[in-house]
C-alpha positions, 0 to 999 in steps of 0.5 A: 305395896304402894309405888313411890317415886323416886325408887331406891337405887338398884345395883348389879352384884359385884361378885360375878367373875369375868366368865360369868359377866360374859355369860350374862351378856350372851343371855338375853333373858338375864341382861333383860332382867338386869335392865328391868331391875335398874329401870323398875319404877324409875319413870315418873311418866309411868307413875303419873300416867298409870294407864297402860295402852298398846299402840299399833301401827305406830300410833294410838287413837284415844278419846280426848276428854270424853264426857263423864255424864250420861246424856240424861239423868237416871230415872225411876224404874218400876218392879220388873221394868226396863231401864232407859238406854242412854248412849254416851259419846266418846268426845273428841278423838285424838291421835298420838304417834309412838317414838323410838327412843334409844341409845347404844353403848360399848363395853370391851373385853379388857374392861370386863377382865380388869373390872368385872361387872362394874363397866357393864353396871355403869354402862347400863345405868347411863343408858337407862338414866338417859332414856328415863330422863328423855321420856320423862321430859317429854311426858311431863311436857305433854302433861303440863301443856294439857293441864290448862286449869290453874289456880293462883296461890293465896300466898307464898309457900313459906309455911306448911299452913299456906301450902295445905291451904292452897292444895286444899283449895285446888282440890276443891276447885276440881271437886266443884267441876263434878267431873268425878276426878280426885286429885291424889298426887302433888308433883314438885321440882326437887327444890320445891320438894325440899322447901315443902318438906322443911315447911311441913316439918317446921309447922309440925305437920310431919313427925319430928326426930326419930319418928319422922319418915323423911329422915329414913326414906326421904319420902313425904308420907301421905299428907291430906291423903295426897302422894308428894313426888318430885321430878327434875324433868318438869317443864313448869315451875308451877306445882301440879296436882293430878288424878293419877288414875284418870289422867292418862297413860303410856302407849308402848308399841312392841315392834317385835324386832329380832334380838330384843328382849322386853325388860319389864312392864314399862316396855323398855327393851334391851339388846346385846351383840358382839361388836362386828367389824373387819377385825371382829372387835373384842367387846359388846354393844348394848342397846336400851330403847323404849318405843312409846308415847305419853297420852293425856286423856283427861286434861281436867284431871289436873290443875296447876298452882301458880304464884307459889314462890317456891 
């Protein structure tokens, strides 16, 4: 099943008793599963930067725009002949340091007794939302700063035809580089997304009425073979077109800290402990963190469209 962004909302079961909620909070694997379910596919950073890198010692060394062609052209090889050997360099190396992003929250025994799983659900949602917002903001800022290629729109995006024209021209610009990139995703702000959806429907480029998938899922289907996504965390008003497979990745670091459990493939971690103090306060401290850094390895795997007016 293809990944879509943003995903449908996940919730915790409201049927747990107070005793079961306490058991949940005392079981690291169960709380990690809850965090994973809530955080699954939430990061637009992971959606756009599909590479999964491992950072060691607090940093990752990566090729920054490595060559896409060999030093020489292919040669004709005779029967049983030896192929010519070519050494391809790695381009300029760059370093990115991981950062530990996290936050704590507290939930008390009285709240669990009176409202069961609800206060845990709301606290986990707030912690995860905060983490997603900040990590995504950093990742999108890095992407926008690295993608320096631009193309001016040929007109304001007031019609579906105008939108399609400018997107296809941006794709053509990238193809003419002959770097092997295939732009497959359009990144918009929520307001831009709404205007683009309306224009595509108005001009008959999406099905109408009951057959219109936007009415049921709110997600634009593939148009021109492109995925269309939105994020409120984009630092630029320019629509972005990227090649998700080659743009880069997220470099997560496993600090192997005691008491933490991994809560999914994104590297997000959770920790739950009873509140400590002179009077052993009645409640739990819940921590959600992610140790990661966004890495753009191919700046030419994207382009910004300027002057769209949306």
